[in-house]
C-alpha positions in Angstrom: -29.7 21.1 6.1 -26.7 20.2 4.0 -26.7 16.9 2.1 -24.4 14.3 3.5 -21.3 13.8 1.2 -21.4 10.5 -0.6 -18.1 9.0 -1.8 -17.7 5.9 -4.0 -14.5 4.0 -3.8 -13.3 1.8 -6.8 -10.6 -0.8 -6.2 -10.0 -4.2 -4.7 -11.6 -4.6 -1.3 -11.5 -6.9 1.8 -11.8 -9.8 2.3 -9.5 -10.1 -0.8 -6.0 -10.7 0.3 -4.4 -7.7 -1.3 -2.5 -4.6 -0.1 -4.8 -2.2 -2.0 -7.9 -4.0 -0.7 -6.7 -3.4 2.9 -5.8 0.2 2.0 -9.2 0.9 0.5 -11.0 -0.5 3.5 -8.9 1.5 5.9 -9.3 4.6 3.9 -13.1 4.2 3.7 -13.2 3.8 7.5 -11.1 6.9 8.1 -13.2 9.0 5.6 -16.5 7.9 7.1 -15.3 7.6 10.7 -17.1 9.0 13.8 -15.6 12.4 13.2 -16.9 12.8 9.7 -20.4 13.0 8.2 -19.6 11.1 5.0 -21.5 8.2 3.5 -19.3 5.7 1.5 -19.8 2.7 -0.8 -17.5 0.5 -2.8 -17.2 -0.9 -6.3 -15.0 -4.0 -5.8 -12.8 -5.3 -8.6 -12.3 -9.1 -8.8 -10.4 -11.6 -11.0 -12.7 -13.9 -12.9 -12.0 -16.9 -10.6 -12.7 -15.0 -7.4 -15.9 -14.9 -5.3 -16.1 -13.1 -2.0 -18.6 -12.4 0.7 -18.3 -8.7 0.8 -19.5 -6.4 3.5 -22.6 -4.3 3.0 -20.8 -1.2 1.7 -19.9 -3.0 -1.5 -22.8 -2.1 -3.9 -21.4 -3.5 -7.2 -18.7 -5.8 -8.4 -16.5 -5.6 -11.6 -15.0 -8.7 -13.1 -11.7 -7.1 -14.2 -11.6 -8.7 -17.7 -15.3 -8.1 -18.6 -15.5 -4.7 -20.4 -19.3 -4.7 -20.1 -19.0 -4.5 -16.3 -17.1 -1.2 -16.6 -19.9 0.3 -18.8 -22.6 -0.9 -16.4 -20.8 0.7 -13.4 -20.5 4.0 -15.3 -24.3 3.9 -15.9 -24.9 3.0 -12.2 -22.7 5.9 -11.1 -24.5 8.5 -13.3 -27.9 7.4 -12.1 -26.9 7.5 -8.4 -26.6 10.3 -5.9 -22.9 9.7 -5.5 -20.9 13.0 -5.2 -17.3 11.9 -5.6 -15.5 8.9 -7.1 -12.3 7.9 -5.4 -10.3 5.5 -7.6 -7.5 3.3 -6.2 -5.2 2.8 -9.2 -2.6 0.2 -10.0 -2.2 -1.0 -13.6 -2.7 -4.7 -12.7 -6.1 -4.1 -10.9 -8.0 -3.6 -14.2 -8.4 -5.5 -17.4 -7.0 -4.6 -20.9 -3.6 -3.4 -21.9 -1.9 -1.6 -19.0 -5.3 -1.7 -17.2 -7.0 0.5 -19.8 -10.5 -1.0 -19.3 -10.9 1.4 -16.5 -11.2 4.2 -19.0 -14.5 2.7 -20.3 -15.8 3.6 -16.9 -14.0 6.9 -16.3 -14.9 8.4 -19.7 -18.6 7.7 -19.2 -19.2 9.3 -15.8 -20.3 12.8 -14.8 -18.8 12.9 -11.3 -15.5 14.4 -10.1 -12.8 11.7 -9.9 -10.0 11.7 -7.2 -7.3 9.1 -8.1 -4.9 7.6 -5.6 -1.9 6.5 -7.5 -0.3 3.3 -5.9 2.1 2.8 -8.8 4.0 5.4 -10.9 6.6 4.5 -13.6 9.4 6.9 -14.2 10.5 5.4 -17.6 7.3 3.7 -18.9 6.8 1.5 -21.9 4.4 3.2 -24.5 1.3 1.4 -23.3 1.9 2.4 -19.7 2.7 6.0 -20.6 -0.5 6.2 -22.6 -2.5 4.7 -19.7 -0.9 7.1 -17.2 -1.6 10.1 -19.4 -5.3 9.1 -19.8 -5.6 8.5 -16.1 -4.2 12.1 -15.5 -6.7 13.5 -18.0 -9.7 11.7 -16.4 -8.8 12.7 -12.8 -9.8 15.9 -11.2 -7.1 15.4 -8.6 -4.2 13.0 -8.2 -3.2 11.8 -4.7 0.3 10.4 -4.2 2.1 9.4 -1.1 5.6 10.8 -1.5 7.4 13.9 -2.9 9.2 11.6 -5.3 5.9 10.8 -6.9 5.1 14.5 -7.2 8.5 15.1 -8.9 7.9 12.3 -11.4 4.4 13.5 -12.3 5.7 17.0 -12.9 8.9 16.1 -14.8 7.9 13.0 -16.8 4.1 13.6 -17.3 4.0 17.5 -17.2 1.2 17.5 -14.6 0.6 20.9 -13.0 1.4 21.1 -9.3 -2.0 22.2 -8.4 -3.5 19.0 -9.7 -1.4 16.9 -7.3 -1.8 16.4 -3.6 0.5 14.5 -1.2 -1.4 12.5 1.4 0.7 10.0 3.2 -0.1 6.3 3.4 -2.3 5.9 6.5 -1.5 3.8 9.6 -3.2 2.9 12.8 -2.4 5.0 15.9 -0.5 3.0 18.4 1.4 4.2 21.5 5.2 4.2 21.5 5.7 1.1 23.5 8.2 -1.6 24.3 8.1 -4.8 22.3 8.1 -7.2 25.3 4.5 -6.6 26.2 3.3 -7.6 22.8 5.8 -10.4 22.5 4.2 -12.0 25.5 0.7 -11.4 24.1 1.6 -13.1 20.8 3.6 -15.8 22.4 6.6 -15.0 20.2 10.2 -15.8 21.0 13.4 -14.1 20.1 15.5 -11.3 21.5 15.8 -9.3 19.5 12.9 -10.1 17.2 13.4 -8.9 13.6 10.4 -8.7 11.3 9.8 -8.6 7.5 6.2 -8.8 6.5 3.9 -8.5 3.4 2.9 -10.8 0.6 5.9 -12.9 -0.3 7.5 -12.5 -3.8 10.9 -12.5 -5.3 11.2 -8.7 -5.2 11.2 -8.8 -1.4 14.9 -9.6 -1.4 14.7 -11.7 1.8 17.7 -13.8 0.7 19.9 -10.7 1.4 18.8 -10.7 5.0 19.3 -14.5 5.4 22.9 -14.3 4.1 23.5 -11.4 6.6 22.4 -13.4 9.7 25.1 -15.9 10.5 27.6 -13.3 11.6 24.9 -11.6 13.7 23.7 -14.9 15.3 27.2 -15.7 16.3 27.1 -12.7 18.6 23.4 -12.8 19.4 22.3 -16.5 19.4 18.8 -15.7 20.7 17.9 -13.5 17.7 14.8 -14.5 15.7 14.0 -13.3 12.2 10.3 -13.7 11.5 9.1 -13.6 7.9 5.4 -13.0 8.0 3.1 -13.2 5.1 1.4 -15.6 2.6 2.9 -15.9 -0.9 1.4 -13.3 -3.3 -1.7 -15.0 -4.8 -0.6 -14.2 -8.4 2.9 -15.6 -7.7 1.4 -18.7 -6.1 -1.0 -19.2 -9.0 1.8 -19.0 -11.6 4.9 -20.3 -9.7 3.6 -22.1 -6.6 5.8 -21.8 -3.6 9.2 -21.9 -5.4 10.5 -18.7 -3.8 9.5 -19.7 -0.2 11.1 -23.2 -0.7 14.2 -21.5 -2.0 14.4 -19.4 1.2 13.7 -22.3 3.4 16.5 -24.3 1.8 18.8 -21.4 2.3 17.9 -21.3 6.0 19.0 -25.0 6.2 22.2 -24.4 4.3 23.1 -21.5 6.6 22.2 -23.5 9.7 19.7 -20.9 10.8 16.8 -23.2 11.7 16.7 -21.9 15.3 16.8 -18.3 14.2 14.5 -17.9 11.2 10.7 -18.5 11.3 8.2 -18.3 8.4 4.6 -17.6 9.2 2.9 -18.5 5.9 -0.4 -16.6 6.4 -2.3 -13.4 5.5 -3.1 -11.7 8.7 -5.9 -9.2 9.5 -5.0 -5.7 10.4 -5.2 -6.1 14.2 -3.1 -9.2 14.3 -0.6 -7.6 11.9 -0.2 -4.6 14.2 0.4 -6.9 17.1 3.2 -8.6 15.2 4.8 -5.2 14.4 4.5 -4.0 18.0 6.1 -7.2 19.2 9.2 -6.7 17.0 12.3 -4.7 17.7 13.5 -4.2 14.2 11.7 -4.1 10.9 13.7 -4.9 7.7 12.6 -3.9 4.1 15.2 -5.6 1.8 13.3 -4.8 -1.5 15.3 -5.3 -4.7 13.6 -2.6 -6.8 14.6 1.1 -6.5 11.3 2.1 -8.1 9.1 1.6 -5.0 6.9 4.6 -4.9 5.1 3.6 -1.6 5.2 0.8 1.0 2.4 0.3 3.4 4.6 -2.1 5.4 7.3 0.4 5.9 4.8 3.1 6.8 3.3 0.9 9.6 6.8 0.1 11.0 7.7 3.8 10.9 4.6 5.0 12.6 4.9 2.4 15.4 8.4 3.5 16.2 10.4 0.4 15.2 14.1 0.3 14.4 14.1 0.2 10.6 16.6 -1.1 8.0 15.8 -0.8 4.3 17.3 -0.8 0.9 17.3 2.7 -0.7 14.2 2.4 -2.8 12.5 5.8 -3.5 9.9 5.6 -0.7 12.4 4.4 2.0 14.9 7.2 1.1 12.2 9.8 1.7 10.6 8.3 4.8 13.9 7.4 6.5 15.6 10.8 5.9 16.8 12.8 8.9 18.1 9.6 10.6 14.7 7.9 11.0 16.2 4.6 9.9 19.2 2.9 8.3 19.6 2.5 4.5 21.6 -0.5 3.1 22.4 -0.9 -0.6 20.6 -3.5 -2.6 22.0 -7.0 -2.1 24.6 -5.7 0.3 24.9 -8.7 2.7 27.7 -7.1 4.8 25.7 -3.9 5.0 22.7 -5.7 6.5 25.0 -7.4 9.0 26.5 -4.1 10.1 23.1 -2.3 10.3 21.5 -5.1 12.4 24.5 -5.1 14.8 24.4 -1.3 15.0 20.8 -1.3 16.1 21.2 -4.2 18.6 24.5 -3.0 20.2 23.7 0.8 20.4 20.4 0.8 22.3 20.5 4.5 23.2 21.0 5.6 19.6 18.4 3.1 18.4 15.8 4.4 20.7 16.5 8.0 19.6 16.0 6.8 16.0 12.8 5.0 16.8 11.5 8.1 18.6 12.2 10.3 15.5 10.4 7.7 13.3 7.4 7.6 15.7 7.0 11.4 15.9 7.2 11.7 12.1 4.5 9.1 11.8 1.9 11.0 13.8 0.9 12.9 10.6 0.2 9.5 9.0 -2.5 8.2 11.4 -5.7 7.2 9.6 -7.7 9.9 11.4 -5.4 12.6 9.9 -5.3 10.9 6.5 -9.1 10.6 6.4 -9.5 14.3 7.2 -7.1 15.3 4.4 -9.0 13.2 1.9 -12.3 14.7 2.9 -10.8 18.2 2.4 -9.8 17.2 -1.1 -13.2 15.7 -1.8 -15.0 18.9 -0.7 -12.7 21.2 -2.7 -13.0 19.0 -5.8 -16.8 18.9 -5.5 -17.1 22.7 -5.1 -14.8 23.3 -8.1 -16.6 20.7 -10.2 -20.0 22.2 -9.5 -18.7 25.7 -10.4 -17.1 24.5 -13.6 -18.9 21.3 -14.7 -17.4 19.1 -17.3 -19.2 18.6 -20.6 -20.0 14.9 -20.5 -21.6 12.5 -23.0 -24.6 11.4 -20.9 -25.9 8.8 -23.4 -25.9 5.2 -22.0 -25.5 3.6 -25.4 -22.1 2.0 -26.0 -21.2 0.6 -29.5 -19.4 -2.3 -27.9 -22.7 -3.6 -26.5 -24.6 -3.5 -29.8 -25.8 -6.8 -31.0 
């Protein structure tokens, strides 16, 4: 009888209010779902001030700025029956310069490493280039979520194509449905209901949408723009609610109090999906072009929403072939025209939504989990055939007294 595959995920994890924590949880569930004979556990990464009541799959915790924790986890992994390590990587998740504490762990383990890259910098500063190159060296396979990321890895970092795999950001599988049913369920008002969601920070560009609304509301006074999401915890810790207050003051100045609603909360996945399904249009007004992935846009795409986005890297790729509308950064008039176009051309809007929904079928978590499991099996077979030469000693000079 074959041994059950055992996968260890390293990253932030629920109940931490963080996009990667949610992603890691969803990915684990898709990899170990009822269709897959895979056993999973998690090493959760925390800030020093955080304590969480984690679910049972979390076997170990790393305090991000404690280097010794990374060494301890490396020893734990080597002594365990874990087959594969799946690292969720973003520079800010880990301690050290450009998150380089993670290499204390990666350099000390004798297991194949599959790295999901949530951030990739095209023109990095030296510390971030060095960290990215070390990450590439320590990874047996790199998983990215867009062709743009593949192109950057090949052209900027000279990564061979056979080391890279595109697996799209996952999403729940919902039927193509009208918004009215979910609007009643959620007791939400507004026709049409426009949604922007995610942790609130200045790079969201929501002010561009607010400035675009008065001309739309003049023609469609029942419109509601719902901004859903708590302020990003790091932003809140360092700046408080300055950005939210700035947006709220703008709403008052533009006399949009009856048309703009802020829901200042972090919502669990089921409630989040209900909000998306209740909406008619999803807007992604990000200010940064270098957006390599967006879970929020993925969800809206796969649920068949009318989508308006600025042309960041991920949006340009996902909304190609008329699956959504692109508006230039800070283009207030462009947002106005795009919203009116979707509202006032329902036939064309439904056709666009249908194209988005059909494209999103390949992104369901069931499909994503299956693709990850294929990568895990291939990496394990290759690793066992050509094992790395590892330093198996547990002594680390940094720990000497």
